[in-house]
C-alpha positions, 0 to 999 in steps of 0.5 A: 529502752537501752541506755547509751550512757557509758558505764563507769569502770568502777562497775566492771567487777560487779558486771563480771560477777553478774556475768559469772553468776548468770552463766553458772545458774543457767549452766547448773540448773538448765543446761539441758533446756538452754544449751546456749547463752549469748552475752548481749554485746561483744563491744561497747558499740552496742549500748555500752554493754560490751566485753570490749570497749569501743576501740576493741580493748578488753574491759578487765575484769569483764573480759576475764569473766568472758574467758572463764566462761569460754574456756569452761574453767568457771564450771569446773568447781560448780555442783553438778545436777 
């Protein structure tokens, strides 16, 4: 069951790393089988799991990780299968 308690900004770097690792893992191993991966929440209105807060402001560094994934720069230095 989702937890609606706010996640403190002290965890944002770990969340950003998790986001990068998840997309990198899927992208390097399962790109053919999994052509699209969607992060659960854009905004913290969805169980505080957003890339932006409830006011629509980017949550740094989570937002920066999102941009790396979106623009493809995350994948430039990853090994190819």
